[in-house]
PyMOL Python script that loads the backbone (N, CA, C, O; Angstrom):
from pymol import cmd

cmd.read_pdbstr("""\
ATOM      1  N   UNK A   1       0.896  -1.083   0.083  1.00  0.00           N
ATOM      2  CA  UNK A   1       0.025   0.205   0.122  1.00  0.00           C
ATOM      3  C   UNK A   1       0.861   1.043   0.030  1.00  0.00           C
ATOM      4  O   UNK A   1       1.939   1.004   0.624  1.00  0.00           O
ATOM      5  N   UNK A   2       0.411   2.115  -0.888  1.00  0.00           N
ATOM      6  CA  UNK A   2       1.506   3.038  -1.059  1.00  0.00           C
ATOM      7  C   UNK A   2       0.940   4.646   0.248  1.00  0.00           C
ATOM      8  O   UNK A   2      -0.157   4.720   0.802  1.00  0.00           O
ATOM      9  N   UNK A   3       1.740   5.357   0.342  1.00  0.00           N
ATOM     10  CA  UNK A   3       1.564   5.974   1.153  1.00  0.00           C
ATOM     11  C   UNK A   3       0.259   7.223   0.666  1.00  0.00           C
ATOM     12  O   UNK A   3       0.265   7.589  -0.509  1.00  0.00           O
ATOM     13  N   UNK A   4      -0.444   7.611   1.306  1.00  0.00           N
ATOM     14  CA  UNK A   4      -1.431   8.706   0.997  1.00  0.00           C
ATOM     15  C   UNK A   4      -0.592   9.924   1.239  1.00  0.00           C
ATOM     16  O   UNK A   4       0.361   9.865   2.016  1.00  0.00           O
ATOM     17  N   UNK A   5      -0.963  11.218   0.495  1.00  0.00           N
ATOM     18  CA  UNK A   5      -0.672  12.669   0.237  1.00  0.00           C
ATOM     19  C   UNK A   5      -0.936  13.293   2.122  1.00  0.00           C
ATOM     20  O   UNK A   5      -1.911  13.377   2.868  1.00  0.00           O
ATOM     21  N   UNK A   6       0.136  13.521   2.203  1.00  0.00           N
ATOM     22  CA  UNK A   6       0.164  14.362   3.740  1.00  0.00           C
ATOM     23  C   UNK A   6      -1.143  15.106   4.046  1.00  0.00           C
ATOM     24  O   UNK A   6      -1.780  15.598   3.114  1.00  0.00           O
ATOM     25  N   UNK A   7      -1.538  15.201   5.224  1.00  0.00           N
ATOM     26  CA  UNK A   7      -2.288  16.641   5.259  1.00  0.00           C
ATOM     27  C   UNK A   7      -1.888  17.678   5.906  1.00  0.00           C
ATOM     28  O   UNK A   7      -0.736  17.730   6.335  1.00  0.00           O
ATOM     29  N   UNK A   8      -2.703  18.602   6.070  1.00  0.00           N
ATOM     30  CA  UNK A   8      -3.952  18.667   6.438  1.00  0.00           C
ATOM     31  C   UNK A   8      -4.346  18.896   4.766  1.00  0.00           C
ATOM     32  O   UNK A   8      -3.607  19.369   3.904  1.00  0.00           O
ATOM     33  N   UNK A   9      -5.704  18.417   4.616  1.00  0.00           N
ATOM     34  CA  UNK A   9      -6.249  18.944   3.284  1.00  0.00           C
ATOM     35  C   UNK A   9      -7.571  19.610   3.540  1.00  0.00           C
ATOM     36  O   UNK A   9      -8.222  19.467   4.575  1.00  0.00           O
ATOM     37  N   UNK A  10      -7.997  20.528   2.264  1.00  0.00           N
ATOM     38  CA  UNK A  10      -8.706  21.188   2.373  1.00  0.00           C
ATOM     39  C   UNK A  10      -9.518  20.690   1.262  1.00  0.00           C
ATOM     40  O   UNK A  10      -9.225  19.792   0.473  1.00  0.00           O
ATOM     41  N   UNK A  11     -10.880  21.599   1.323  1.00  0.00           N
ATOM     42  CA  UNK A  11     -12.292  21.573   0.114  1.00  0.00           C
ATOM     43  C   UNK A  11     -12.470  22.384  -0.559  1.00  0.00           C
ATOM     44  O   UNK A  11     -12.522  23.549  -0.165  1.00  0.00           O
ATOM     45  N   UNK A  12     -12.639  21.994  -1.931  1.00  0.00           N
ATOM     46  CA  UNK A  12     -13.435  23.745  -2.620  1.00  0.00           C
ATOM     47  C   UNK A  12     -13.461  23.042  -4.074  1.00  0.00           C
ATOM     48  O   UNK A  12     -12.554  22.531  -4.731  1.00  0.00           O
ATOM     49  N   UNK A  13     -14.657  23.187  -4.298  1.00  0.00           N
ATOM     50  CA  UNK A  13     -14.705  22.993  -5.420  1.00  0.00           C
ATOM     51  C   UNK A  13     -14.791  21.558  -6.235  1.00  0.00           C
ATOM     52  O   UNK A  13     -15.363  20.718  -5.539  1.00  0.00           O
ATOM     53  N   UNK A  14     -14.470  21.165  -7.232  1.00  0.00           N
ATOM     54  CA  UNK A  14     -13.759  20.271  -7.680  1.00  0.00           C
ATOM     55  C   UNK A  14     -12.635  19.067  -7.075  1.00  0.00           C
ATOM     56  O   UNK A  14     -12.528  17.853  -7.250  1.00  0.00           O
ATOM     57  N   UNK A  15     -11.883  20.076  -6.287  1.00  0.00           N
ATOM     58  CA  UNK A  15     -10.907  19.563  -5.818  1.00  0.00           C
ATOM     59  C   UNK A  15     -10.705  19.306  -4.292  1.00  0.00           C
ATOM     60  O   UNK A  15     -11.502  19.775  -3.479  1.00  0.00           O
ATOM     61  N   UNK A  16      -9.614  18.545  -3.904  1.00  0.00           N
ATOM     62  CA  UNK A  16      -9.301  18.505  -2.526  1.00  0.00           C
ATOM     63  C   UNK A  16      -7.886  18.793  -2.567  1.00  0.00           C
ATOM     64  O   UNK A  16      -7.235  18.117  -3.364  1.00  0.00           O
ATOM     65  N   UNK A  17      -7.154  19.821  -1.742  1.00  0.00           N
ATOM     66  CA  UNK A  17      -5.973  20.420  -1.915  1.00  0.00           C
ATOM     67  C   UNK A  17      -5.362  20.139  -0.910  1.00  0.00           C
ATOM     68  O   UNK A  17      -5.908  20.310   0.179  1.00  0.00           O
ATOM     69  N   UNK A  18      -3.987  19.602  -1.000  1.00  0.00           N
ATOM     70  CA  UNK A  18      -3.199  19.347  -0.041  1.00  0.00           C
ATOM     71  C   UNK A  18      -2.328  20.495   0.695  1.00  0.00           C
ATOM     72  O   UNK A  18      -2.335  21.560   0.077  1.00  0.00           O
ATOM     73  N   UNK A  19      -1.656  20.487   1.773  1.00  0.00           N
ATOM     74  CA  UNK A  19      -1.252  21.430   2.494  1.00  0.00           C
ATOM     75  C   UNK A  19      -0.196  21.944   1.605  1.00  0.00           C
ATOM     76  O   UNK A  19      -0.044  23.160   1.717  1.00  0.00           O
ATOM     77  N   UNK A  20       0.824  21.178   0.482  1.00  0.00           N
ATOM     78  CA  UNK A  20       1.637  21.624  -0.018  1.00  0.00           C
ATOM     79  C   UNK A  20       1.242  22.465  -1.373  1.00  0.00           C
ATOM     80  O   UNK A  20       2.123  22.890  -2.119  1.00  0.00           O
ATOM     81  N   UNK A  21       0.030  22.642  -1.594  1.00  0.00           N
ATOM     82  CA  UNK A  21      -0.747  23.316  -2.499  1.00  0.00           C
ATOM     83  C   UNK A  21      -1.095  22.185  -3.532  1.00  0.00           C
ATOM     84  O   UNK A  21      -2.073  22.451  -4.231  1.00  0.00           O
ATOM     85  N   UNK A  22      -0.466  20.927  -3.776  1.00  0.00           N
ATOM     86  CA  UNK A  22      -0.855  19.801  -4.459  1.00  0.00           C
ATOM     87  C   UNK A  22      -2.510  19.381  -4.706  1.00  0.00           C
ATOM     88  O   UNK A  22      -3.154  19.526  -3.667  1.00  0.00           O
ATOM     89  N   UNK A  23      -3.068  19.045  -5.504  1.00  0.00           N
ATOM     90  CA  UNK A  23      -4.445  18.844  -5.675  1.00  0.00           C
ATOM     91  C   UNK A  23      -4.484  17.186  -5.540  1.00  0.00           C
ATOM     92  O   UNK A  23      -3.613  16.357  -5.802  1.00  0.00           O
ATOM     93  N   UNK A  24      -5.619  17.055  -5.109  1.00  0.00           N
ATOM     94  CA  UNK A  24      -6.173  15.546  -5.106  1.00  0.00           C
ATOM     95  C   UNK A  24      -7.397  16.028  -5.747  1.00  0.00           C
ATOM     96  O   UNK A  24      -8.268  16.681  -5.171  1.00  0.00           O
ATOM     97  N   UNK A  25      -7.416  15.486  -7.592  1.00  0.00           N
ATOM     98  CA  UNK A  25      -8.445  15.752  -8.046  1.00  0.00           C
ATOM     99  C   UNK A  25      -9.884  14.275  -7.593  1.00  0.00           C
ATOM    100  O   UNK A  25      -9.696  13.075  -7.396  1.00  0.00           O
ATOM    101  N   UNK A  26     -10.780  14.823  -7.581  1.00  0.00           N
ATOM    102  CA  UNK A  26     -11.937  14.165  -7.422  1.00  0.00           C
ATOM    103  C   UNK A  26     -12.674  13.789  -8.393  1.00  0.00           C
ATOM    104  O   UNK A  26     -12.968  12.658  -8.782  1.00  0.00           O
ATOM    105  N   UNK A  27     -13.062  15.184  -8.901  1.00  0.00           N
ATOM    106  CA  UNK A  27     -13.731  15.265 -10.170  1.00  0.00           C
ATOM    107  C   UNK A  27     -13.844  16.187 -10.989  1.00  0.00           C
ATOM    108  O   UNK A  27     -14.044  17.283 -10.465  1.00  0.00           O
ATOM    109  N   UNK A  28     -13.786  16.170 -12.224  1.00  0.00           N
ATOM    110  CA  UNK A  28     -12.401  16.673 -13.226  1.00  0.00           C
ATOM    111  C   UNK A  28     -13.931  17.771 -13.602  1.00  0.00           C
ATOM    112  O   UNK A  28     -13.806  18.975 -13.821  1.00  0.00           O
ATOM    113  N   UNK A  29     -15.046  17.180 -13.609  1.00  0.00           N
ATOM    114  CA  UNK A  29     -16.171  17.838 -14.602  1.00  0.00           C
ATOM    115  C   UNK A  29     -17.212  18.313 -13.467  1.00  0.00           C
ATOM    116  O   UNK A  29     -17.771  19.368 -13.765  1.00  0.00           O
ATOM    117  N   UNK A  30     -17.601  17.742 -12.196  1.00  0.00           N
ATOM    118  CA  UNK A  30     -18.928  18.395 -11.300  1.00  0.00           C
ATOM    119  C   UNK A  30     -17.914  18.834 -10.013  1.00  0.00           C
ATOM    120  O   UNK A  30     -16.749  18.599  -9.691  1.00  0.00           O
ATOM    121  N   UNK A  31     -18.938  19.535  -9.527  1.00  0.00           N
ATOM    122  CA  UNK A  31     -18.326  19.966  -8.025  1.00  0.00           C
ATOM    123  C   UNK A  31     -18.757  18.891  -7.122  1.00  0.00           C
ATOM    124  O   UNK A  31     -19.676  18.121  -7.400  1.00  0.00           O
ATOM    125  N   UNK A  32     -18.084  18.855  -6.047  1.00  0.00           N
ATOM    126  CA  UNK A  32     -18.096  17.209  -5.148  1.00  0.00           C
ATOM    127  C   UNK A  32     -19.245  18.005  -4.262  1.00  0.00           C
ATOM    128  O   UNK A  32     -19.151  19.214  -4.049  1.00  0.00           O
ATOM    129  N   UNK A  33     -19.997  17.450  -3.923  1.00  0.00           N
ATOM    130  CA  UNK A  33     -21.175  17.956  -2.572  1.00  0.00           C
ATOM    131  C   UNK A  33     -20.066  17.957  -1.579  1.00  0.00           C
ATOM    132  O   UNK A  33     -19.101  17.233  -1.334  1.00  0.00           O
ATOM    133  N   UNK A  34     -20.599  19.092  -1.087  1.00  0.00           N
ATOM    134  CA  UNK A  34     -19.924  19.747   0.210  1.00  0.00           C
ATOM    135  C   UNK A  34     -19.474  18.782   1.246  1.00  0.00           C
ATOM    136  O   UNK A  34     -18.342  18.722   1.727  1.00  0.00           O
ATOM    137  N   UNK A  35     -20.603  17.956   1.562  1.00  0.00           N
ATOM    138  CA  UNK A  35     -20.717  16.806   2.621  1.00  0.00           C
ATOM    139  C   UNK A  35     -19.451  16.118   2.642  1.00  0.00           C
ATOM    140  O   UNK A  35     -18.549  15.968   3.468  1.00  0.00           O
ATOM    141  N   UNK A  36     -19.741  15.657   1.161  1.00  0.00           N
ATOM    142  CA  UNK A  36     -18.174  14.684   0.644  1.00  0.00           C
ATOM    143  C   UNK A  36     -16.980  15.342   0.811  1.00  0.00           C
ATOM    144  O   UNK A  36     -16.012  14.981   1.482  1.00  0.00           O
ATOM    145  N   UNK A  37     -17.140  16.490   0.050  1.00  0.00           N
ATOM    146  CA  UNK A  37     -15.508  17.054   0.129  1.00  0.00           C
ATOM    147  C   UNK A  37     -14.781  17.248   1.845  1.00  0.00           C
ATOM    148  O   UNK A  37     -13.636  17.144   2.286  1.00  0.00           O
ATOM    149  N   UNK A  38     -16.224  17.598   2.503  1.00  0.00           N
ATOM    150  CA  UNK A  38     -15.695  17.909   4.109  1.00  0.00           C
ATOM    151  C   UNK A  38     -14.957  16.586   4.369  1.00  0.00           C
ATOM    152  O   UNK A  38     -13.741  16.610   4.564  1.00  0.00           O
ATOM    153  N   UNK A  39     -15.741  15.273   4.380  1.00  0.00           N
ATOM    154  CA  UNK A  39     -15.163  13.870   4.727  1.00  0.00           C
ATOM    155  C   UNK A  39     -13.949  13.746   4.347  1.00  0.00           C
ATOM    156  O   UNK A  39     -12.999  13.489   5.086  1.00  0.00           O
ATOM    157  N   UNK A  40     -13.907  13.969   2.867  1.00  0.00           N
ATOM    158  CA  UNK A  40     -12.559  13.764   2.154  1.00  0.00           C
ATOM    159  C   UNK A  40     -11.425  14.329   2.621  1.00  0.00           C
ATOM    160  O   UNK A  40     -10.282  13.916   2.813  1.00  0.00           O
ATOM    161  N   UNK A  41     -12.104  15.592   2.796  1.00  0.00           N
ATOM    162  CA  UNK A  41     -10.413  16.885   3.480  1.00  0.00           C
ATOM    163  C   UNK A  41     -10.185  16.263   5.122  1.00  0.00           C
ATOM    164  O   UNK A  41      -9.095  16.293   5.693  1.00  0.00           O
ATOM    165  N   UNK A  42     -11.430  15.716   5.713  1.00  0.00           N
ATOM    166  CA  UNK A  42     -10.651  15.346   7.174  1.00  0.00           C
ATOM    167  C   UNK A  42     -10.351  14.031   7.089  1.00  0.00           C
ATOM    168  O   UNK A  42     -10.431  13.387   8.135  1.00  0.00           O
ATOM    169  N   UNK A  43     -10.047  13.513   6.169  1.00  0.00           N
ATOM    170  CA  UNK A  43      -9.398  11.984   6.079  1.00  0.00           C
ATOM    171  C   UNK A  43      -8.043  12.082   6.831  1.00  0.00           C
ATOM    172  O   UNK A  43      -7.926  11.436   7.873  1.00  0.00           O
ATOM    173  N   UNK A  44      -7.255  12.660   6.488  1.00  0.00           N
ATOM    174  CA  UNK A  44      -5.584  12.687   7.213  1.00  0.00           C
ATOM    175  C   UNK A  44      -5.896  13.132   8.533  1.00  0.00           C
ATOM    176  O   UNK A  44      -4.940  12.880   9.266  1.00  0.00           O
ATOM    177  N   UNK A  45      -6.774  13.653   9.108  1.00  0.00           N
ATOM    178  CA  UNK A  45      -6.843  14.223  10.747  1.00  0.00           C
ATOM    179  C   UNK A  45      -7.553  12.984  11.345  1.00  0.00           C
ATOM    180  O   UNK A  45      -7.215  12.462  12.407  1.00  0.00           O
ATOM    181  N   UNK A  46      -8.704  12.511  10.455  1.00  0.00           N
ATOM    182  CA  UNK A  46      -9.096  11.573  11.323  1.00  0.00           C
ATOM    183  C   UNK A  46      -8.444  10.094  11.060  1.00  0.00           C
ATOM    184  O   UNK A  46      -8.646   9.174  11.852  1.00  0.00           O
ATOM    185  N   UNK A  47      -7.779   9.968  10.080  1.00  0.00           N
ATOM    186  CA  UNK A  47      -6.701   8.745  10.479  1.00  0.00           C
ATOM    187  C   UNK A  47      -5.727   8.987  11.769  1.00  0.00           C
ATOM    188  O   UNK A  47      -5.661   8.201  12.714  1.00  0.00           O
ATOM    189  N   UNK A  48      -5.073  10.048  11.671  1.00  0.00           N
ATOM    190  CA  UNK A  48      -4.526  10.618  12.847  1.00  0.00           C
ATOM    191  C   UNK A  48      -4.809  10.418  14.333  1.00  0.00           C
ATOM    192  O   UNK A  48      -4.163   9.818  15.193  1.00  0.00           O
ATOM    193  N   UNK A  49      -5.758  10.974  14.380  1.00  0.00           N
ATOM    194  CA  UNK A  49      -6.944  10.953  15.914  1.00  0.00           C
ATOM    195  C   UNK A  49      -7.110   9.626  15.875  1.00  0.00           C
ATOM    196  O   UNK A  49      -6.887   9.187  17.004  1.00  0.00           O
ATOM    197  N   UNK A  50      -7.413   8.714  15.072  1.00  0.00           N
ATOM    198  CA  UNK A  50      -7.891   7.548  15.457  1.00  0.00           C
ATOM    199  C   UNK A  50      -6.552   6.584  15.995  1.00  0.00           C
ATOM    200  O   UNK A  50      -6.600   5.746  16.895  1.00  0.00           O
ATOM    201  N   UNK A  51      -5.311   6.974  15.144  1.00  0.00           N
ATOM    202  CA  UNK A  51      -4.202   6.101  15.088  1.00  0.00           C
ATOM    203  C   UNK A  51      -3.838   6.811  17.018  1.00  0.00           C
ATOM    204  O   UNK A  51      -3.862   5.898  17.843  1.00  0.00           O
ATOM    205  N   UNK A  52      -3.677   7.600  17.353  1.00  0.00           N
ATOM    206  CA  UNK A  52      -3.745   8.145  18.408  1.00  0.00           C
ATOM    207  C   UNK A  52      -4.313   7.435  19.633  1.00  0.00           C
ATOM    208  O   UNK A  52      -3.637   6.760  20.409  1.00  0.00           O
ATOM    209  N   UNK A  53      -6.091   7.735  19.761  1.00  0.00           N
ATOM    210  CA  UNK A  53      -6.826   7.072  20.290  1.00  0.00           C
ATOM    211  C   UNK A  53      -6.615   5.514  20.312  1.00  0.00           C
ATOM    212  O   UNK A  53      -7.083   4.870  21.251  1.00  0.00           O
ATOM    213  N   UNK A  54      -5.905   4.879  19.275  1.00  0.00           N
ATOM    214  CA  UNK A  54      -6.091   3.127  19.466  1.00  0.00           C
ATOM    215  C   UNK A  54      -4.543   3.335  20.193  1.00  0.00           C
ATOM    216  O   UNK A  54      -4.130   2.292  20.699  1.00  0.00           O
ATOM    217  N   UNK A  55      -3.685   4.441  20.315  1.00  0.00           N
ATOM    218  CA  UNK A  55      -2.297   3.695  21.433  1.00  0.00           C
ATOM    219  C   UNK A  55      -2.989   3.798  22.972  1.00  0.00           C
ATOM    220  O   UNK A  55      -3.055   2.954  23.866  1.00  0.00           O
ATOM    221  N   UNK A  56      -3.463   5.148  22.904  1.00  0.00           N
ATOM    222  CA  UNK A  56      -4.006   5.171  24.208  1.00  0.00           C
ATOM    223  C   UNK A  56      -4.867   3.989  24.686  1.00  0.00           C
ATOM    224  O   UNK A  56      -4.781   3.637  25.863  1.00  0.00           O
ATOM    225  N   UNK A  57      -5.961   3.154  23.557  1.00  0.00           N
ATOM    226  CA  UNK A  57      -6.788   2.248  24.206  1.00  0.00           C
ATOM    227  C   UNK A  57      -6.105   0.965  24.321  1.00  0.00           C
ATOM    228  O   UNK A  57      -6.615   0.025  24.931  1.00  0.00           O
ATOM    229  N   UNK A  58      -5.067   0.904  23.804  1.00  0.00           N
ATOM    230  CA  UNK A  58      -4.279  -0.613  23.968  1.00  0.00           C
ATOM    231  C   UNK A  58      -3.153  -0.393  24.798  1.00  0.00           C
ATOM    232  O   UNK A  58      -2.319  -1.279  24.988  1.00  0.00           O
ATOM    233  N   UNK A  59      -3.081   0.691  25.285  1.00  0.00           N
ATOM    234  CA  UNK A  59      -2.591   0.891  26.374  1.00  0.00           C
ATOM    235  C   UNK A  59      -0.584   1.498  26.091  1.00  0.00           C
ATOM    236  O   UNK A  59       0.167   1.820  27.012  1.00  0.00           O
ATOM    237  N   UNK A  60      -0.297   1.483  24.935  1.00  0.00           N
ATOM    238  CA  UNK A  60       0.951   2.029  24.890  1.00  0.00           C
ATOM    239  C   UNK A  60       1.383   3.204  25.045  1.00  0.00           C
ATOM    240  O   UNK A  60       2.572   3.504  25.149  1.00  0.00           O
ATOM    241  N   UNK A  61       0.215   4.146  25.081  1.00  0.00           N
ATOM    242  CA  UNK A  61       0.221   5.539  25.633  1.00  0.00           C
ATOM    243  C   UNK A  61      -0.552   5.699  27.144  1.00  0.00           C
ATOM    244  O   UNK A  61      -1.416   4.857  27.389  1.00  0.00           O
ATOM    245  N   UNK A  62      -0.315   6.604  28.029  1.00  0.00           N
ATOM    246  CA  UNK A  62      -0.665   6.882  29.353  1.00  0.00           C
ATOM    247  C   UNK A  62      -2.139   7.398  28.856  1.00  0.00           C
ATOM    248  O   UNK A  62      -2.082   8.031  27.801  1.00  0.00           O
ATOM    249  N   UNK A  63      -3.628   7.227  29.492  1.00  0.00           N
ATOM    250  CA  UNK A  63      -5.030   7.908  29.074  1.00  0.00           C
ATOM    251  C   UNK A  63      -4.799   9.206  30.376  1.00  0.00           C
ATOM    252  O   UNK A  63      -5.695   9.199  31.221  1.00  0.00           O
ATOM    253  N   UNK A  64      -3.955  10.017  30.523  1.00  0.00           N
ATOM    254  CA  UNK A  64      -3.814  11.122  31.441  1.00  0.00           C
ATOM    255  C   UNK A  64      -3.030  12.015  31.116  1.00  0.00           C
ATOM    256  O   UNK A  64      -2.179  11.840  30.244  1.00  0.00           O
ATOM    257  N   UNK A  65      -3.185  13.148  31.774  1.00  0.00           N
ATOM    258  CA  UNK A  65      -2.317  14.288  31.396  1.00  0.00           C
ATOM    259  C   UNK A  65      -3.344  15.151  30.433  1.00  0.00           C
ATOM    260  O   UNK A  65      -4.479  14.965  29.993  1.00  0.00           O
ATOM    261  N   UNK A  66      -2.006  16.550  30.304  1.00  0.00           N
ATOM    262  CA  UNK A  66      -2.558  16.910  28.931  1.00  0.00           C
ATOM    263  C   UNK A  66      -2.396  16.061  27.684  1.00  0.00           C
ATOM    264  O   UNK A  66      -3.253  16.215  26.813  1.00  0.00           O
ATOM    265  N   UNK A  67      -1.550  15.302  27.500  1.00  0.00           N
ATOM    266  CA  UNK A  67      -1.230  14.972  26.022  1.00  0.00           C
ATOM    267  C   UNK A  67      -2.760  14.362  25.745  1.00  0.00           C
ATOM    268  O   UNK A  67      -3.393  14.747  24.762  1.00  0.00           O
ATOM    269  N   UNK A  68      -3.375  13.269  26.790  1.00  0.00           N
ATOM    270  CA  UNK A  68      -4.321  13.018  26.423  1.00  0.00           C
ATOM    271  C   UNK A  68      -5.599  14.002  25.882  1.00  0.00           C
ATOM    272  O   UNK A  68      -6.228  13.886  24.831  1.00  0.00           O
ATOM    273  N   UNK A  69      -5.739  14.844  26.784  1.00  0.00           N
ATOM    274  CA  UNK A  69      -6.772  15.885  26.274  1.00  0.00           C
ATOM    275  C   UNK A  69      -6.122  16.338  25.249  1.00  0.00           C
ATOM    276  O   UNK A  69      -6.974  15.787  24.551  1.00  0.00           O
ATOM    277  N   UNK A  70      -5.321  16.886  24.367  1.00  0.00           N
ATOM    278  CA  UNK A  70      -4.899  17.095  23.237  1.00  0.00           C
ATOM    279  C   UNK A  70      -5.166  16.298  22.095  1.00  0.00           C
ATOM    280  O   UNK A  70      -5.340  16.688  20.941  1.00  0.00           O
ATOM    281  N   UNK A  71      -5.180  14.982  22.599  1.00  0.00           N
ATOM    282  CA  UNK A  71      -5.647  14.066  21.481  1.00  0.00           C
ATOM    283  C   UNK A  71      -6.921  13.927  21.534  1.00  0.00           C
ATOM    284  O   UNK A  71      -7.381  13.449  20.496  1.00  0.00           O
ATOM    285  N   UNK A  72      -7.763  14.184  22.430  1.00  0.00           N
ATOM    286  CA  UNK A  72      -9.345  14.371  22.566  1.00  0.00           C
ATOM    287  C   UNK A  72      -9.822  15.111  21.840  1.00  0.00           C
ATOM    288  O   UNK A  72     -10.593  14.814  20.927  1.00  0.00           O
ATOM    289  N   UNK A  73      -9.262  16.683  22.262  1.00  0.00           N
ATOM    290  CA  UNK A  73      -9.518  17.662  21.277  1.00  0.00           C
ATOM    291  C   UNK A  73      -9.180  17.336  19.730  1.00  0.00           C
ATOM    292  O   UNK A  73     -10.067  17.512  18.895  1.00  0.00           O
ATOM    293  N   UNK A  74      -8.047  16.913  19.381  1.00  0.00           N
ATOM    294  CA  UNK A  74      -7.454  16.921  18.102  1.00  0.00           C
ATOM    295  C   UNK A  74      -8.740  15.553  17.522  1.00  0.00           C
ATOM    296  O   UNK A  74      -9.449  15.825  16.553  1.00  0.00           O
ATOM    297  N   UNK A  75      -8.831  14.715  17.950  1.00  0.00           N
ATOM    298  CA  UNK A  75     -10.295  13.903  17.457  1.00  0.00           C
ATOM    299  C   UNK A  75     -11.534  14.748  17.052  1.00  0.00           C
ATOM    300  O   UNK A  75     -12.078  14.697  15.949  1.00  0.00           O
ATOM    301  N   UNK A  76     -11.978  15.682  18.294  1.00  0.00           N
ATOM    302  CA  UNK A  76     -12.898  16.210  18.429  1.00  0.00           C
ATOM    303  C   UNK A  76     -13.156  17.163  16.922  1.00  0.00           C
ATOM    304  O   UNK A  76     -14.150  17.200  16.197  1.00  0.00           O
ATOM    305  N   UNK A  77     -11.998  17.795  16.822  1.00  0.00           N
ATOM    306  CA  UNK A  77     -11.729  18.540  16.027  1.00  0.00           C
ATOM    307  C   UNK A  77     -11.787  18.484  14.499  1.00  0.00           C
ATOM    308  O   UNK A  77     -12.085  19.362  13.689  1.00  0.00           O
ATOM    309  N   UNK A  78     -11.290  16.754  14.268  1.00  0.00           N
ATOM    310  CA  UNK A  78     -11.052  15.977  13.164  1.00  0.00           C
ATOM    311  C   UNK A  78     -12.730  15.972  12.587  1.00  0.00           C
ATOM    312  O   UNK A  78     -13.078  16.378  11.478  1.00  0.00           O
ATOM    313  N   UNK A  79     -13.589  15.434  13.591  1.00  0.00           N
ATOM    314  CA  UNK A  79     -15.078  15.127  13.843  1.00  0.00           C
ATOM    315  C   UNK A  79     -15.859  16.506  13.184  1.00  0.00           C
ATOM    316  O   UNK A  79     -16.808  16.579  12.404  1.00  0.00           O
ATOM    317  N   UNK A  80     -15.188  17.367  13.724  1.00  0.00           N
ATOM    318  CA  UNK A  80     -15.903  18.546  13.403  1.00  0.00           C
ATOM    319  C   UNK A  80     -15.813  19.196  11.913  1.00  0.00           C
ATOM    320  O   UNK A  80     -16.663  19.745  11.212  1.00  0.00           O
ATOM    321  N   UNK A  81     -14.546  18.930  11.734  1.00  0.00           N
ATOM    322  CA  UNK A  81     -13.865  19.040  10.075  1.00  0.00           C
ATOM    323  C   UNK A  81     -14.805  18.500   8.973  1.00  0.00           C
ATOM    324  O   UNK A  81     -15.270  19.030   7.965  1.00  0.00           O
ATOM    325  N   UNK A  82     -14.962  16.890   9.670  1.00  0.00           N
ATOM    326  CA  UNK A  82     -15.804  16.399   8.547  1.00  0.00           C
ATOM    327  C   UNK A  82     -17.199  16.164   8.089  1.00  0.00           C
ATOM    328  O   UNK A  82     -17.694  15.593   7.117  1.00  0.00           O
ATOM    329  N   UNK A  83     -17.754  16.929   9.332  1.00  0.00           N
ATOM    330  CA  UNK A  83     -19.052  17.117   9.623  1.00  0.00           C
ATOM    331  C   UNK A  83     -19.506  18.582   9.236  1.00  0.00           C
ATOM    332  O   UNK A  83     -20.645  19.011   9.046  1.00  0.00           O
ATOM    333  N   UNK A  84     -18.392  19.169   9.180  1.00  0.00           N
ATOM    334  CA  UNK A  84     -18.883  20.487   8.949  1.00  0.00           C
ATOM    335  C   UNK A  84     -19.124  21.681  10.350  1.00  0.00           C
ATOM    336  O   UNK A  84     -19.049  22.905  10.248  1.00  0.00           O
ATOM    337  N   UNK A  85     -19.349  21.083  11.307  1.00  0.00           N
ATOM    338  CA  UNK A  85     -19.454  21.621  12.391  1.00  0.00           C
ATOM    339  C   UNK A  85     -18.351  23.006  12.701  1.00  0.00           C
ATOM    340  O   UNK A  85     -18.637  24.094  13.200  1.00  0.00           O
ATOM    341  N   UNK A  86     -17.225  22.582  12.283  1.00  0.00           N
ATOM    342  CA  UNK A  86     -16.034  23.260  12.551  1.00  0.00           C
ATOM    343  C   UNK A  86     -16.346  24.874  11.823  1.00  0.00           C
ATOM    344  O   UNK A  86     -15.877  25.882  12.352  1.00  0.00           O
ATOM    345  N   UNK A  87     -17.056  24.931  10.762  1.00  0.00           N
ATOM    346  CA  UNK A  87     -17.714  25.913  10.098  1.00  0.00           C
ATOM    347  C   UNK A  87     -18.635  26.696  10.703  1.00  0.00           C
ATOM    348  O   UNK A  87     -18.768  27.866  10.345  1.00  0.00           O
ATOM    349  N   UNK A  88     -19.529  26.056  11.881  1.00  0.00           N
ATOM    350  CA  UNK A  88     -20.622  26.568  12.350  1.00  0.00           C
ATOM    351  C   UNK A  88     -20.291  27.744  13.386  1.00  0.00           C
ATOM    352  O   UNK A  88     -21.206  28.354  13.939  1.00  0.00           O
TER     353      UNK A  88
END
""", "prot")
cmd.dss("prot")
cmd.show_as("cartoon", "prot")
cmd.util.cbc("prot")
cmd.orient("prot")
């Protein structure tokens, strides 16, 4: 499996744009539905948040302290980005 384009990604029009300015083309002819674009753009953030939370769940990282709260907030932010709640 090849590595994905590093995040963060932003959505807009027919493209999802990577942090380095590169475009991840989704549709050459149609605008992506907003809800779909948000979910796709949030994918790198959601993956990172899930990986962090799994490390906590399997005991390889502690579930206490400032780092834990930061990871929970990152997960909440990723979910908000995916659902559009970050823009409300």
